[in-house]
C-alpha distance (Angstrom), angle and dihedral (degrees) to the residues before:
residue distance angle dihedral
M1 . . .
Y2 3.79 . .
D3 3.82 91.0 .
S4 3.78 92.9 55.3
I5 3.82 91.7 48.9
L6 3.80 90.0 48.9
Y7 3.81 90.6 48.8
I8 3.82 91.7 50.0
K9 3.79 89.9 49.9
Q10 3.82 91.5 50.3
V11 3.79 91.3 49.7
F12 3.80 90.6 48.3
V13 3.81 92.4 50.5
R14 3.80 91.0 47.8
E15 3.80 91.3 49.6
Q16 3.81 90.5 49.8
K17 3.81 90.8 52.8
E18 3.79 91.6 48.9
F19 3.80 90.0 48.7
K20 3.81 91.1 52.3
V21 3.80 90.2 50.9
I22 3.80 90.2 50.7
Q23 3.81 90.4 49.0
M24 3.81 90.9 52.0
K25 3.81 91.3 48.9
W26 3.80 90.4 48.6
K27 3.81 91.6 51.6
S28 3.80 89.5 50.7
F29 3.80 89.6 49.4
E30 3.83 90.9 49.9
Q31 3.80 90.3 51.7
K32 3.80 90.8 51.8
I33 3.81 90.9 49.9
K34 3.82 90.7 50.3
K35 3.81 89.8 51.4
L36 3.80 91.0 50.5
W37 3.80 91.5 49.9
Q38 3.80 89.8 49.6
I39 3.82 91.3 50.3
N40 3.81 90.4 47.3
Y41 3.82 91.4 50.2
N42 3.81 91.5 48.5
L43 3.80 92.3 49.2
Q44 3.80 91.9 49.1
S45 3.80 90.2 49.5
Q46 3.80 91.6 50.1
Y47 3.81 90.3 48.4
K48 3.82 91.6 51.5
I49 3.81 92.0 47.6
K50 3.80 90.4 48.2
N51 3.81 90.9 52.2
Y52 3.81 91.8 48.8
V53 3.81 90.6 50.3
I54 3.81 92.0 48.6
K55 3.81 91.7 48.7
A56 3.80 91.9 46.9
A57 3.81 91.5 48.1
G58 3.79 90.3 49.7
K59 3.80 92.7 50.7
C60 3.79 91.1 45.4
S61 3.81 92.6 50.6
I62 3.82 91.2 48.7
F63 3.80 89.2 50.3
L64 3.82 91.6 49.3
I65 3.81 91.8 48.7
C66 3.81 90.3 51.0
V67 3.80 91.3 48.4
F68 3.81 91.3 47.2
F69 3.80 93.5 51.7
C70 3.81 94.3 42.1
F71 3.79 94.5 52.8
């Protein structure tokens, strides 16, 4: 009787340790996902800014060409 209770306790302790390891791995995985989302957001922001700059430069160059030919 005592042996079976001791065995159950050992199994329970081992399962708890494995669960803690899995929790730690999951937290690490969550941190990596957050980093990837941050990188993705930054890249999208840079892409949008780049497009705005290109559009603004295009409009500015068209304006300068019009001014040059008008005067």
